[in-house]
N, C-alpha and C positions, 0 to 999 in steps of 0.2 A: 629461389629453389630451396626448400628446406632439407636439412640433414636427414639421413635415413632413419636415425633413431629419435628424431624430433617429433613431438605430437603435431597433429593437424589442429592448430589452435582454433580455426574456424569451427571444426567439428566439436571440439571441446566446449566452446562457449555457446555455440548455437544450441547444443543440447540443453544447456542451462536456461537459455532464453525460452525454449519451448516447454521445459519442465523446471520451473524455478527452484524446486527443492534440490536440484542438482548443482546449484551455484557453489555450495560448500565443497563439493567434490571437485569442481573445476578449479576453484581457488586453491585447493590443496595441491593439485597437480602443478599449477603454475608456481606455487611456492617451492615445491620440492625440486622442480627443474631449474630454479634460480638459486638453490642452496639456502633457502629460508625455511623457518619453522612455521610461519604464518602467512596466509594470504588474506587480503581484506578488500571488500567492496563496501563503500560508504556513501550515503546520500546526506548532504548537508544543505539545509534550506537557507534562504536569504537572511533569516534572523538567527542563524547559528543553531537552530534546532537540528536534531539528528533523526530523520525519519526512519533510517535503517542503518545498521552497522554490522555487517557479516564478517567475522574473523574466525579463521580456522584454528582449532586447537587452543581455544581461549576459555575453556570451562574454568569457572572460579575467579576470573578477573573481576575486580570491583569497578565495573564500568559506571554504575550509578554514582559512585563517589566522584568520578572524573567529570560527569555531567554537572553535578551539583557544585563542583569547584570551578565551573566555567572553563574546563579544560579543552574546549573546542574553539576558543577564541584565538585570534592571530597574535594577541599580546602575551599568550601563555603557551600555546602549542607550537613547537618548532616546525612541525610538518605543515600546519595551516599557515604559519608565518612565511615559510619558504614559498608556498603556493601563492600567497598574497603578493609577495615581492615579485614573483615571476609575472603575475597578471599585470602589475603596475608597469612593467617593462613591455607589455604587449605580447608576452609569450603565454599562450593559452593551454597548450598540452605537451610541454616537454617532459622528459623523464627527469625528475628531481631526485637527489640522493644525498648522501652524507655530507658532501662538500657544501651543498646548499643549506643543510641543517646547521652546519658549523658556522656559516656566515650570519645566520639570524639569531642563533641562541643567545649571544651576549646581550642583545637588545630586548630580550623578553622581560616583561614586568614581574614575572613570578617564575620560580623554578618548580612549581607544582607538577607540571606535565613532565619535565625532565626527571623529577624524582619518581613519578608514577612509572615511567618507562624503565628506570633503573630497578624499581621494585619488582616488576614483572618480566624484566630482562628482554626488552625490545628497543635497545638504543639505536639500532641500525636499520637500513632498508631503503627502498626507493618507491616512487609514486608517480602517478600522472592523472590528469583529468580525462574522464571518458565523455562526460556531458557537462556543458556549462551554459546555462540559460537563465531566463528570468526567474525561475523557481529556485535555483541554487546550483549545486554541482553534484555530480556522481564521480567518485574517485576510485582508483584501483591502486593497491599498494602491496608490497611485501614488508613484513616486520621480522627483523633478524635478531637472534640472540648474540651475546658477546662472543661466545665461542665460534659462531659462524662468521664473525668478522664483518667488515664493510663490504659493500657490493663491489664486484669487479666489472670492468667494461663488458666482458663477455656475458656476464649475468644480466647486465642492464640491456644488452641487445636482445637477449631471450625475452626479458620482461617486455620490451617494446613490441616485439612480435606478438606476444600474448595479448598485450593491451590493445593493439589494432583490431584483433578479433573480438575482444571483449567489448570494445566500443561499438562494433557492428551489432553484437548480440544485445547490448543494452537498448540500442535504438529499435531493434526488432521487438524486444519485450515491451517497450513503451507502446509501440503500435498495436501489439496484441492486447495489451491491457485496455487501450482506448477502444479497440474493437468490441470488447465485452460490454462497454457502455452503450455502443451503438446497437448491439444485439438486444440488450435489455430495453432500450428505447423502442426498438421494433416490436418487442413482445407487448409493450404497453400500447403501442399504436394499434396492434391487432385487437386490443380490448377497448379501443376508442376512448382511452383515458388521457387526461392532461397530466403529464409526468415530467419531472425534472430530475436528471441523474447527476449526483453531486460526488466530487472526489473528497479525499481526506482533508483537503485544505478549504473545503466549502465552495470550490469553484465548479461551474457548470461543465460537465463532461459531454452530455447529450440531452436531448429532449424530444418529445413527441411533436407531431404536427399540431395537435391541439394546444400544446404548450407554446409553440411558436406563435400562434395567434395571440396568446396572452402577452408575449414579448412585443409583438408588433403593435398591439393596442396600447402598450405602456402600462398594463396592469401590473406587470413584473418587469423590472429593468436590471441590467447588469452593471456592476461597478467593480472594476478589477477582476472581472470574471465571476463574481459572487452575485447571485440573485438577491435583489432588494425589493421591498415593498412595505409600506406602513401596514401594520396589522394589530390585531387584538387577540390574546393579551400581550403580545410582544411583536416587534418588527420581524419580518421574514429573515433578515440577516442574523438576528439574535437566535431565532429558532434553529437556523442552520449551524450556528456556532455551538448550540447545545447538542446537536447531533454529532458533530465532528470532534468535540473536546474529548480528551482521554477519559475524563471522569464524567462525561456527559450522559444524556438520556438516550434511550433506544426508540422513543416515540414522542412526537410533538403534534400539537394541533393549534391552528390559528385561523382567524377570519380576516380577510382583506376586503374592506368596504370599497365599492367602486362608484364612480360619479354618475351623474345623469340618471339616477333612479335604477341603475342596473343591479341585478341580484348580486349579493356578496359572493366572493370566492372563498370557499372553505378548503384549506390545505391540511393534509396530514403528512408528517414526515416519519420515515422508518429507517433506522440504521440497519445496514446489512450485517450478517454474521462476519466477525473479524477474520482476516487472513493473517498468517504469521508475519508476512512483510510484502511489500510491493515497491515498484519504482514510483508510485504516486499517481498512476493513471487508472487504477482499478476503481470501479464504482464503490462508494463508501456509504451513501445514503440515497434515498428516493423520496421525493416530494410528490404527492398525488393530490390532484385537485378535486376529487370526489371519491366517495366510497365505491367499491366495486359493485357490479351487479349482484343482486341477492340470489339469483338462481345458482344452483350448485355448480354448473359448468363454469359460470363466470367467476365464482369464488375460487374454484380449483385452478383456473387459468391465472388468476391474480396471485395465488400462492406459488405457482410455478414460476411466474415472472419475478417475484420478489426473492424467493429463497432457492430457486432451482429445483423444486420438488418434482418428482415424477408424478404422473397422474395417479398411480397407486398410492404414493406417499401423501399426496394432497387429499385423496379420499379418506385415507386412514386418519389424517390430522383432523378432518371435519368430524369424523365419527367419534374420535377421542374427545373433541370439544363438546360434542353432544352428550358426553357422559356414558357412552356405551362401554361395557366391560370388554376386555380383550378377547375372551372366548367367543362372545357374540360377534365381534368384528371379524375374527378369523372365520367363523362359520358363514357369515354373510359374504365374505370375499372368496370363500372356497379355498383357503390356504390353511396350513398347519399353524399351531400357536408358535412353533419355533421359527417358521418363516416370517410370521407377523412380528415376532420379537426383533428379528434382524432388520425388517423394514422400519420399525419404530426407532431402532438405534440410529439408522441412517437419517431418519427424520429429525431426531434430536441434534445430530451433528450439523445438519444443514441450517437449522433455525437458531443454533446457539443455545438451545434449552438443555438444562441438566437433569430433566425429569419431566414427568407428565404434568405436574402442577405448573412448572415454568413454561411448558409448551402451551398450556391453556391461557396463561397470562399473555404470551406472545400473540396467540390467535385472537384474544379478546378484543384487542385494539382494531382488528380487521373485521371480525365477525359479529361482535356484540352490537 
């Protein structure tokens, strides 16, 4: 039974799972209720990459310097080291705190993370694992200033209650992100397209019925969840790597030659517009095994499936690609120029284009 003045942590964190932009708000409430200046939600992959790192009240922190210095390694970071020590003993989600940090700090290979924490004034705090799986871990923490002191048992109990709710919320958000991939695959199924939906790690999230036939036939196969096939000018796995790399490309094309005189499989890959962050289950790219139907309805449905455009936005996109002036488009659609301007602004946001020329380049790989 929670105290009368205690937040309902399930309500707090479920709101964040349903509206991810509210995670910072939820983390800030958790921090304030445990006497800390900062709340943190962090995702660390198996190779010590950091897919996301949400920290409240952290504007101006030199996080890039920490990453470049290897500051997330267990040999440098006392928070990561304490967690690694706990895992080695078979303890997967305890609340770790300053006593645990004290025990591992003398064995660190470098003081770079200790010095980093001193510089930005976060020497204290507590933490726990919310998710620990083959991909990596998702952790929750509070980061405390010197003047706030070390955590107290009562504060750690409050943190543990908040963490239990945050763990449920993260699992829900993971399922909701995965559901988006299934919905996207369903949209491509309706277009009778062979499509593979890929996450940010290059692993297959979902696929259409036609794509399943390709998998069963061995035309495309999975290795560690990543689609593979020999291709020209590059293998499928390399094309996927190009789509998922931070500095990669937004569009790839390749040909997969098939045995027994069967027609080659032509694949096109499209990177979806970026999101600020996710738990790793959101669709990141789409591989489509043939061009969309060239009739206007088919192209509009294809744009809706890839970018989430409304039918009006898809129609406007096609007209802009055809080179029609905005006044003519507004007249043909029976709307004011101001209304059209708002629709085009939404169109740019959804496609990741920063202007009409960029939009035409995005559409060219689909419509040209």
